[in-house]
C-alpha positions in Angstrom: 38.8 -72.9 24.7 41.3 -70.2 25.4 40.3 -67.0 27.0 39.2 -64.2 24.7 39.2 -60.5 25.6 37.2 -57.9 23.8 38.4 -54.4 24.0 36.5 -51.6 22.2 36.7 -47.8 22.1 34.8 -46.1 24.9 32.4 -44.4 22.5 29.7 -45.4 20.1 28.8 -42.6 17.6 25.6 -42.7 15.6 23.5 -40.2 13.7 23.5 -37.8 10.9 27.1 -36.9 9.9 28.7 -39.7 12.0 30.6 -41.1 9.0 32.4 -37.7 8.7 33.7 -38.2 12.2 35.5 -41.5 11.6 38.8 -39.8 10.9 38.6 -37.7 14.0 37.7 -40.6 16.2 40.3 -43.0 14.6 43.1 -40.5 15.0 42.8 -41.0 18.8 44.0 -44.6 18.3 46.9 -44.3 15.8 47.8 -43.6 12.2 45.9 -46.3 10.5 42.1 -46.9 10.3 41.4 -50.6 9.6 37.8 -50.7 8.4 35.9 -53.9 7.9 32.6 -53.9 5.9 30.9 -55.7 3.1 31.0 -54.7 -0.5 27.6 -53.1 -0.4 28.5 -50.8 2.5 31.8 -50.0 0.9 30.0 -49.0 -2.3 27.7 -46.7 -0.3 30.0 -45.1 2.2 33.6 -46.0 1.3 34.3 -42.6 -0.3 33.1 -40.7 2.7 35.0 -43.0 5.1 38.3 -42.6 3.1 37.8 -38.8 2.9 37.2 -38.5 6.6 40.2 -40.6 7.5 42.6 -38.8 5.1 41.4 -35.4 6.3 43.1 -36.3 9.6 46.3 -37.5 8.0 45.6 -41.2 8.5 45.8 -44.1 6.2 42.7 -46.2 5.6 42.7 -49.9 4.8 39.2 -51.0 3.9 38.7 -54.8 4.0 35.6 -56.4 2.4 34.1 -59.1 4.5 30.9 -60.9 3.8 31.4 -64.3 5.5 30.3 -65.7 8.8 31.9 -64.2 11.9 33.9 -67.1 13.2 37.1 -67.2 15.3 39.0 -68.1 12.2 37.6 -65.1 10.3 38.4 -62.8 13.3 42.0 -64.2 13.5 42.5 -63.6 9.8 41.3 -60.0 10.0 43.4 -59.4 13.1 46.4 -60.7 11.2 45.7 -58.5 8.3 45.4 -55.5 10.6 48.8 -56.2 12.1 
């Protein structure tokens, strides 16, 4: 198996109003927010996520994913994000 490296933002934000901070936090990393969630989550919070992201002048790409988290699925999502 080849080496895998996981790099994540240095912050985890949780609590009331956190969804409204997505745009602010994503803007620190570039001009595109690549969001992965399932259809149910998208139906519940997709509008708020999109509004938060666009408020900071970013584009949002929301990708539905409801499968198993496998290396192949991760590679496919990573390719889509590029």
